[in-house]
C-alpha positions as a Markdown table, in Angstrom:
| # | Residue | x | y | z |
|---|---|---|---|---|
| 1 | Met | -71.2 | 40.5 | 7.2 |
| 2 | Glu | -73.1 | 37.4 | 6.2 |
| 3 | Ile | -71.7 | 33.9 | 6.8 |
| 4 | Asn | -71.6 | 33.1 | 3.1 |
| 5 | Ala | -68.8 | 35.6 | 2.3 |
| 6 | Asp | -65.9 | 35.3 | -0.1 |
| 7 | Arg | -62.5 | 37.0 | -0.3 |
| 8 | Leu | -63.1 | 39.3 | -3.4 |
| 9 | Phe | -60.9 | 41.4 | -5.5 |
| 10 | Ala | -61.0 | 43.3 | -8.9 |
| 11 | Ala | -58.4 | 42.5 | -11.5 |
| 12 | Phe | -57.5 | 43.0 | -15.1 |
| 13 | Leu | -57.9 | 39.7 | -17.0 |
| 14 | Leu | -55.1 | 38.4 | -19.2 |
| 15 | Ser | -55.5 | 37.0 | -22.7 |
| 16 | Pro | -54.8 | 33.3 | -23.5 |
| 17 | Gln | -51.6 | 34.3 | -25.3 |
| 18 | Thr | -50.3 | 36.3 | -22.3 |
| 19 | Ile | -51.2 | 33.3 | -20.0 |
| 20 | Ser | -49.2 | 31.0 | -22.3 |
| 21 | Trp | -46.2 | 33.3 | -22.1 |
| 22 | Ile | -46.4 | 33.4 | -18.3 |
| 23 | Ala | -46.7 | 29.6 | -18.2 |
| 24 | Glu | -43.4 | 29.3 | -20.1 |
| 25 | Ile | -41.6 | 31.6 | -17.6 |
| 26 | Ile | -43.0 | 29.7 | -14.6 |
| 27 | Gly | -42.1 | 26.4 | -16.2 |
| 28 | Arg | -38.4 | 27.4 | -16.4 |
| 29 | Gln | -38.3 | 29.1 | -13.0 |
| 30 | Arg | -40.0 | 26.2 | -11.2 |
| 31 | Leu | -37.1 | 24.0 | -12.2 |
| 32 | Ile | -34.7 | 26.4 | -10.5 |
| 33 | Phe | -36.8 | 27.2 | -7.4 |
| 34 | Pro | -38.9 | 24.0 | -6.8 |
| 35 | Asp | -39.8 | 24.9 | -3.2 |
| 36 | Trp | -41.6 | 28.1 | -4.0 |
| 37 | Arg | -45.4 | 28.1 | -4.4 |
| 38 | Trp | -46.0 | 28.9 | -8.0 |
| 39 | Ile | -49.4 | 30.2 | -9.3 |
| 40 | Asp | -51.5 | 28.2 | -11.7 |
| 41 | Pro | -50.7 | 30.3 | -14.9 |
| 42 | Gly | -54.3 | 30.0 | -16.0 |
| 43 | Thr | -55.3 | 32.2 | -13.0 |
| 44 | Ala | -52.7 | 34.9 | -13.6 |
| 45 | His | -54.1 | 38.4 | -13.4 |
| 46 | Leu | -53.2 | 42.0 | -12.7 |
| 47 | Thr | -54.9 | 43.0 | -9.4 |
| 48 | Leu | -56.7 | 46.3 | -9.1 |
| 49 | Ile | -58.4 | 46.4 | -5.7 |
| 50 | Phe | -58.9 | 44.1 | -2.8 |
| 51 | Phe | -62.3 | 44.0 | -1.0 |
| 52 | Gly | -61.6 | 41.4 | 1.7 |
| 53 | Leu | -64.6 | 39.3 | 2.8 |
| 54 | Ala | -67.8 | 40.3 | 1.0 |
| 55 | Gly | -71.3 | 38.8 | 0.9 |
| 56 | Glu | -74.1 | 39.0 | -1.6 |
| 57 | Pro | -75.1 | 42.6 | -0.8 |
| 58 | Glu | -71.6 | 43.8 | -1.4 |
| 59 | Arg | -71.2 | 41.7 | -4.6 |
| 60 | Glu | -74.4 | 43.4 | -5.9 |
| 61 | Glu | -73.0 | 46.8 | -5.2 |
| 62 | Ile | -69.7 | 45.9 | -6.8 |
| 63 | Gly | -71.5 | 44.7 | -9.8 |
| 64 | Lys | -73.4 | 48.0 | -10.1 |
| 65 | Val | -70.1 | 50.0 | -10.0 |
| 66 | Phe | -68.4 | 47.7 | -12.5 |
| 67 | Asn | -71.3 | 48.0 | -14.9 |
| 68 | Ser | -71.1 | 51.8 | -14.6 |
| 69 | Ile | -67.5 | 51.9 | -15.8 |
| 70 | Ser | -67.6 | 48.9 | -18.2 |
| 71 | Gly | -66.8 | 49.9 | -21.8 |
| 72 | Lys | -65.6 | 53.4 | -21.0 |
| 73 | Tyr | -61.8 | 52.9 | -21.1 |
| 74 | Gly | -61.0 | 50.6 | -24.0 |
| 75 | Pro | -58.0 | 48.4 | -24.5 |
| 76 | Met | -54.7 | 49.1 | -22.6 |
| 77 | Thr | -51.3 | 47.8 | -23.6 |
| 78 | Phe | -48.6 | 46.9 | -21.1 |
| 79 | Ser | -45.1 | 45.7 | -21.2 |
| 80 | Ala | -43.5 | 43.2 | -18.8 |
| 81 | Asp | -39.7 | 43.1 | -18.8 |
| 82 | Glu | -38.3 | 42.1 | -15.4 |
| 83 | Phe | -38.9 | 40.2 | -12.2 |
| 84 | Gly | -39.6 | 42.1 | -9.0 |
| 85 | Gly | -40.2 | 41.1 | -5.4 |
| 86 | Phe | -42.2 | 42.3 | -2.4 |
| 87 | Ser | -40.1 | 42.9 | 0.7 |
| 88 | Ala | -36.5 | 43.9 | 0.3 |
| 89 | Lys | -35.0 | 43.4 | -3.1 |
| 90 | Asn | -32.8 | 40.6 | -2.0 |
| 91 | Asn | -35.0 | 39.2 | 0.7 |
| 92 | Phe | -38.5 | 38.7 | -0.7 |
| 93 | Arg | -41.6 | 36.5 | -0.2 |
| 94 | Val | -43.5 | 37.3 | -3.4 |
| 95 | Leu | -42.0 | 37.1 | -6.9 |
| 96 | Phe | -43.8 | 39.0 | -9.7 |
| 97 | Leu | -43.5 | 40.3 | -13.2 |
| 98 | Ser | -43.2 | 44.1 | -13.1 |
| 99 | Val | -45.4 | 45.7 | -15.7 |
| 100 | Arg | -45.8 | 49.2 | -17.1 |
| 101 | Gln | -48.4 | 50.7 | -19.3 |
| 102 | Ile | -47.4 | 51.8 | -22.8 |
| 103 | Ser | -50.6 | 52.8 | -24.5 |
| 104 | Gly | -54.4 | 53.3 | -24.0 |
| 105 | Lys | -56.3 | 55.3 | -21.5 |
| 106 | Ser | -54.6 | 55.5 | -18.1 |
| 107 | Ala | -54.9 | 52.2 | -16.1 |
| 108 | Leu | -54.1 | 54.3 | -13.0 |
| 109 | Asp | -57.0 | 56.6 | -13.7 |
| 110 | Phe | -59.2 | 53.5 | -14.2 |
| 111 | Gln | -58.1 | 52.1 | -10.9 |
| 112 | Leu | -58.6 | 55.4 | -9.1 |
| 113 | Ala | -62.1 | 55.9 | -10.6 |
| 114 | Met | -63.1 | 52.4 | -9.6 |
| 115 | Glu | -61.8 | 53.0 | -6.1 |
| 116 | Glu | -63.7 | 56.3 | -5.8 |
| 117 | Lys | -67.0 | 54.9 | -7.1 |
| 118 | Leu | -66.7 | 51.8 | -4.8 |
| 119 | Ser | -66.0 | 54.0 | -1.8 |
| 120 | Arg | -69.0 | 56.3 | -2.6 |
| 121 | Ala | -71.1 | 53.1 | -2.8 |
| 122 | Gly | -70.1 | 52.5 | 0.8 |
| 123 | Leu | -67.9 | 49.5 | 0.1 |
| 124 | Asn | -64.9 | 48.7 | 2.3 |
| 125 | Ile | -61.8 | 48.5 | 0.1 |
| 126 | Asp | -58.0 | 48.2 | 0.6 |
| 127 | Lys | -56.6 | 51.6 | -0.2 |
| 128 | Arg | -52.9 | 50.6 | -0.5 |
| 129 | Ile | -51.1 | 52.4 | -3.4 |
| 130 | Trp | -51.6 | 50.4 | -6.6 |
| 131 | His | -48.4 | 48.7 | -7.8 |
| 132 | Pro | -49.2 | 47.0 | -11.2 |
| 133 | His | -47.7 | 43.5 | -11.3 |
| 134 | Ile | -48.5 | 39.9 | -12.1 |
| 135 | Thr | -47.7 | 37.6 | -9.1 |
| 136 | Leu | -45.8 | 34.4 | -10.1 |
| 137 | Ala | -44.8 | 32.7 | -6.9 |
| 138 | Arg | -44.6 | 32.9 | -3.1 |
| 139 | Ala | -42.0 | 31.7 | -0.7 |
| 140 | Asp | -43.1 | 30.3 | 2.7 |
| 141 | Arg | -40.6 | 32.5 | 4.4 |
| 142 | Arg | -38.4 | 35.4 | 3.3 |
| 143 | Ser | -36.2 | 34.0 | 0.6 |
| 144 | Glu | -32.4 | 34.1 | 1.0 |
| 145 | Glu | -32.3 | 33.8 | -2.8 |
| 146 | Ile | -31.7 | 36.8 | -4.9 |
| 147 | Leu | -34.3 | 37.7 | -7.5 |
| 148 | Pro | -34.0 | 35.4 | -10.5 |
| 149 | Lys | -32.3 | 36.6 | -13.6 |
| 150 | Asn | -34.7 | 37.7 | -16.3 |
| 151 | Asp | -34.8 | 34.6 | -18.5 |
| 152 | Phe | -37.4 | 36.0 | -20.9 |
| 153 | Ser | -37.7 | 38.5 | -23.7 |
| 154 | Pro | -39.8 | 41.5 | -22.7 |
| 155 | Ala | -43.4 | 41.2 | -23.9 |
| 156 | Glu | -46.2 | 43.5 | -24.7 |
| 157 | Phe | -49.8 | 42.5 | -23.9 |
| 158 | Thr | -53.2 | 44.1 | -24.3 |
| 159 | Leu | -55.8 | 44.1 | -21.6 |
| 160 | Arg | -59.5 | 44.2 | -22.8 |
| 161 | Glu | -61.4 | 43.0 | -19.7 |
| 162 | Phe | -61.5 | 43.3 | -16.0 |
| 163 | Gly | -63.3 | 41.1 | -13.5 |
| 164 | Leu | -64.5 | 40.3 | -10.1 |
| 165 | Leu | -62.6 | 37.3 | -8.6 |
| 166 | Ser | -62.7 | 35.4 | -5.4 |
| 167 | Ser | -59.7 | 33.9 | -3.6 |
| 168 | Gln | -59.6 | 30.8 | -1.5 |
| 169 | Pro | -56.3 | 30.5 | 0.3 |
| 170 | Asn | -54.7 | 27.1 | 0.9 |
| 171 | Lys | -51.3 | 25.6 | 1.5 |
| 172 | Ala | -50.5 | 25.2 | -2.1 |
| 173 | Gly | -51.4 | 28.8 | -2.9 |
| 174 | Ala | -54.7 | 30.7 | -3.5 |
| 175 | Val | -57.4 | 29.2 | -5.7 |
| 176 | Tyr | -59.0 | 31.9 | -7.8 |
| 177 | Lys | -62.5 | 31.9 | -9.3 |
| 178 | Leu | -63.8 | 34.4 | -11.9 |
| 179 | Arg | -67.2 | 35.6 | -10.6 |
| 180 | Glu | -68.0 | 38.2 | -13.4 |
| 181 | Lys | -66.1 | 39.8 | -16.2 |
| 182 | Tyr | -66.5 | 43.2 | -17.8 |
| 183 | Val | -65.2 | 45.0 | -20.9 |
| 184 | Leu | -62.8 | 47.8 | -20.5 |
């Protein structure tokens, strides 16, 4: 692994309208839970695959795979209608919007095809089971709070792009940078 490596991941990219809707939710919840580390709504995304540290050779291979699947799936529509949390339901560290697909070619098939092509290209990827969600906040320790009540109306949103992003962790939360974007 070269010294100039980034923490990379693939994600579905959200539209400006969806980001505005998420910003409204975060704005309300931030008042109730000010100690949590809230994401910058402008960087909200739906993660597909984590690569971990990757240098230029890996980025080039990832780009080849992404170019090979770009434009072959088309738009996918999802619905978000409740909060969820990683860890136990009433003792969590990550708050997210739970999402489910309602139309379009299968997002799971897309994710699995991407995973298979990346593996065949010799790339090291995180093979955890995909759980589609949009992360909103993190607690520094397991929260004693219960999950917030859903203070929003369910929303549908359409995904049209995916991208390669980098993540730079810091105390305030990760800073994300879009490296490349591709059409679904």
